[in-house]
C-alpha atoms as one frame of an Amber mdcrd trajectory, in Angstrom:
protein
  38.828 222.647  69.712  38.510 219.397  67.818  40.478 220.854  64.874  43.517
 221.272  67.108  44.645 217.614  67.354  43.869 217.130  63.659  46.164 220.034
  62.737  48.941 218.791  65.011  48.752 215.231  63.671  48.585 216.505  60.091
  51.746 218.555  60.671  53.544 215.505  62.069  52.309 213.353  59.177  53.616
 215.892  56.659  57.028 215.985  58.315  57.154 212.194  58.479  56.200 211.763
  54.813  59.057 214.034  53.811  61.645 212.317  55.985  60.714 208.636  56.027
  61.295 206.187  53.176  58.467 203.640  53.003  59.334 200.114  54.062  58.004
 197.870  51.308  57.349 194.187  50.881  60.794 193.466  49.323  62.451 194.566
  52.562  61.488 194.370  56.214  57.992 192.895  55.885  58.372 190.517  52.972
  57.348 187.511  55.079  54.210 189.308  56.212  52.381 189.491  52.865  50.518
 186.204  53.348  49.544 187.165  56.903  48.174 190.499  55.712  45.983 188.731
  53.184  44.729 185.981  55.492  44.393 187.847  58.824  40.714 187.930  59.881
  39.027 191.259  59.252  37.246 191.350  62.619  37.544 190.072  66.142  33.847
 189.620  66.772  32.619 186.454  68.386  35.738 186.014  70.498  35.377 183.185
  73.018  37.471 183.600  76.123  38.534 180.311  77.650  40.883 180.204  80.616
  43.452 177.404  80.752  42.628 174.855  83.443  45.670 175.774  85.560  44.485
 179.383  85.762  40.859 178.788  86.774  41.300 179.132  90.539  43.581 182.149
  90.424  41.806 183.815  87.516  40.175 186.673  89.500  43.565 187.845  90.779
  45.158 187.430  87.348  42.394 189.413  85.664  42.676 192.168  88.270  46.404
 192.499  87.571  45.769 192.332  83.818  43.289 195.224  83.997  45.626 197.297
  86.187  48.445 196.869  83.658  46.252 197.719  80.665  44.308 200.653  82.114
  46.291 203.769  82.957  44.323 206.735  84.296  44.840 210.343  83.305  44.399
 213.801  84.725  41.091 213.136  86.505  41.780 209.541  87.580  39.611 208.020
  84.869  40.246 205.667  81.967  40.372 207.579  78.698  38.715 206.241  75.552
  37.381 207.366  72.203  34.047 209.196  72.226  34.257 210.341  68.591  34.867
 208.074  65.586  38.426 206.782  65.325  40.055 208.180  62.176  43.467 206.511
  61.717  46.199 207.264  59.205  49.336 205.131  58.869  52.626 206.060  57.212
  56.135 204.742  56.764  55.266 201.382  55.162  54.354 200.682  51.553  50.717
 201.648  50.740  49.269 198.096  50.976  50.686 197.621  54.469  49.663 201.105
  55.611  46.132 200.365  54.404  46.108 196.989  56.120  47.105 198.496  59.474
  44.380 201.141  59.176  41.730 198.553  58.273  42.751 196.324  61.148  42.605
 199.167  63.673  39.130 200.094  62.460  38.005 196.464  62.651  39.279 195.960
  66.198  37.715 199.280  67.237  34.317 198.282  65.848  34.434 194.878  67.545
  35.361 196.497  70.876  32.468 198.938  70.709  34.577 202.024  70.062  32.988
 204.623  67.755  33.905 204.279  64.073  32.674 205.857  60.856  30.081 203.338
  59.622  29.424 205.153  56.353  32.489 207.271  55.522  31.875 210.213  53.192
  34.556 210.236  50.526  33.931 213.915  49.819  34.384 214.897  53.464  37.009
 212.619  54.950  37.106 212.362  58.717  39.748 214.465  60.456  42.776 212.453
  61.491  42.870 211.823  65.228  45.087 208.723  65.229  48.497 208.835  63.516
  50.504 205.614  63.189  54.126 206.168  62.169  56.637 203.505  61.141  60.139
 204.973  61.221  63.771 203.930  61.595  64.398 207.050  63.692  61.695 207.012
  66.376  63.639 209.039  68.938  64.319 211.804  66.421  60.581 211.931  65.727
  59.803 212.166  69.439  62.411 214.901  69.888  60.639 216.889  67.188  57.236
 216.254  68.791  58.585 217.458  72.122  59.949 220.621  70.498  57.072 221.497
  68.192  53.952 219.728  69.502  54.428 218.891  73.200  50.641 218.700  73.678
  50.683 215.331  71.952  52.822 213.847  74.728  49.720 213.973  76.913  48.921
 215.979  80.010  52.178 216.947  81.691  54.119 219.830  83.157  57.057 221.306
  81.240  59.644 219.625  83.463  58.191 216.207  82.603  58.440 216.525  78.803
  61.930 215.042  78.554  60.911 211.882  80.390  57.725 211.452  78.376  59.446
 211.846  75.008  61.702 208.812  75.438  61.323 205.959  72.968  62.438 202.694
  74.612  60.005 200.045  73.288  59.521 198.866  69.688  55.926 200.155  69.670
  54.772 203.053  71.855  51.858 205.474  72.042  51.185 208.957  73.374  47.724
 210.289  74.152  46.290 213.793  73.881  43.279 213.728  76.171  40.499 216.101
  77.085  37.964 216.380  79.890  34.277 216.815  79.202  31.609 217.816  81.688
  28.114 216.422  81.324  26.296 218.661  78.853  29.439 220.685  78.137  32.217
 220.771  75.555  35.517 218.964  75.807  38.520 220.899  77.120  42.035 219.763
  76.262  44.054 218.513  79.239  46.792 221.099  79.518  48.765 222.548  82.416
  47.436 225.999  81.505  43.787 224.909  81.153  41.453 224.640  84.117  39.303
 221.563  84.474  35.605 221.948  83.668  33.487 222.247  86.790  32.198 218.940
  88.062  33.513 215.671  89.441  33.907 212.137  88.160  31.171 209.850  89.482
  29.401 212.732  91.222  25.649 212.915  91.752  25.845 216.531  92.981  27.540
 218.266  90.027  28.216 217.832  86.330  29.896 214.497  85.845  33.237 214.433
  84.053  34.766 211.984  81.620  38.175 211.645  79.996  38.315 211.289  76.210
  40.991 210.799  73.578  41.455 213.849  71.360  44.485 212.584  69.458  46.803
 209.578  69.654  50.283 209.103  68.202  51.584 205.536  67.802  55.230 205.148
  66.796  56.729 201.877  65.560  60.473 201.308  65.208  60.769 199.820  61.711
  64.137 198.313  62.567  62.649 196.317  65.444  59.882 194.670  63.398  62.170
 193.077  60.813  61.082 189.511  60.094  57.837 189.756  62.071  54.321 189.261
  60.732  52.194 192.294  59.924  49.141 190.780  61.691  50.393 190.961  65.299
  52.110 194.281  64.545  48.768 195.744  63.441  47.013 194.267  66.485  49.662
 195.731  68.793  49.022 199.112  67.207  45.263 198.635  67.615  45.597 197.799
  71.307  47.711 200.884  71.986  45.364 203.027  69.895  42.184 202.081  71.753
  43.347 201.854  75.375  45.740 204.061  77.262  48.736 202.018  78.353  51.711
 203.459  80.168  55.135 202.015  79.489  54.833 198.279  80.049  57.024 196.856
  82.806  57.608 193.106  82.875  55.424 190.419  81.303  51.783 189.578  81.915
  50.711 186.332  83.575  47.873 186.155  81.032  48.474 186.145  77.260  48.421
 189.643  75.765  49.528 191.251  72.526  51.246 193.878  74.693  54.020 191.373
  75.424  54.766 190.974  71.714  58.140 192.654  71.027  58.293 193.742  74.681
  62.038 193.806  75.467  61.259 192.718  79.038  59.748 189.428  77.789  61.583
 186.390  76.421  61.473 186.120  72.619  59.111 183.627  71.038  57.091 182.977
  67.898  54.800 185.711  66.645  51.325 185.521  68.200  48.337 185.218  65.920
  47.059 188.595  67.097  45.050 189.951  70.007  44.669 187.451  72.813  41.264
 186.449  74.140  41.967 188.577  77.197  42.898 191.621  75.111  39.625 191.447
  73.176  37.613 190.981  76.377  39.406 193.906  78.014  38.681 196.267  75.120
  35.005 195.298  75.108  34.866 195.906  78.845  36.572 199.287  78.502  34.071
 200.567  75.956  31.080 199.137  77.837  31.865 200.639  81.233  30.463 203.952
  82.516  32.737 206.683  81.145  31.858 209.070  83.982  32.885 206.832  86.880
  36.146 206.917  88.843  39.025 204.868  87.499  38.844 202.269  90.262  35.142
 201.698  89.549  35.819 201.436  85.825  38.602 198.906  86.374  36.368 196.836
  88.633  33.587 196.855  86.016  36.001 195.763  83.272  37.363 192.942  85.429
  33.856 191.764  86.321  32.833 191.692  82.672  35.963 189.750  81.721  35.332
 187.183  84.466  31.702 186.855  83.383  32.819 186.175  79.820  35.271 183.570
  81.077  32.748 181.826  83.295  30.104 181.726  80.574  32.506 180.339  77.966
  32.283 176.640  77.068  34.243 174.451  79.432  37.543 173.120  78.049  37.640
 169.404  77.200  38.609 167.094  80.050  42.096 165.674  80.067  42.232 162.090
  78.904
């Protein structure tokens, strides 16, 4: 079962490599070379400090932040990686592809997501995360819909057209599976029955939702002139947490608003916001077998705890 997403992603990667010309440093991402070299290699030790004006309304803001960043799937749970994340990037020049992959791995490790700590060069991990930079994202999605509709995520045939629409500069699609306690994972598919059990149940096998494969597509034409650092962090965020199409802008800083057409343009962010990092840590620390509403509550509580325990900001003079 686990070979299935690897084969699908490998097929897409092969098609992309034949059809996409790499975007190199002399072109779209020339200004990003310095950022790629100086961007921190990890996000560990993040200190979350809320601006003074947000202190009183922070619980409500965090609740809305978690709701916007945590979409549930087939069994009303938050999906996440349970096996090591094995990313491959294509469409940029090799140094930039490698940088994006390294950054995703670094963010995953800092968040508590499983990663290969000692990769075996003779037996490379099977690709389960494909990151594609292309000038023709909709054509790619049309091909995915035609040849590999499973990668669009759990859906019924009539929903495929809506799911395969590319309308943001960076988007992701998630192939998920459901695993019963003590059982094997079953791909979420309209023709596949759920394993027996219930999320959060004490009377049957408990279920959890896991990522089996993720496709992240980046419109190369929309990232012209932007730094590679926040682009890589945007990819990392979408790779590690399931986000539906973002509507509007967040009241708290988030990398998700970077290049969001619904948000006013501004300077490139430095990368993941403090809230993004705290959210990812909360996601991978919460009980994977609980209901989505319980998971969201646990993530929000952890974020608030991190905020309250952070050093107080300096007093205004």
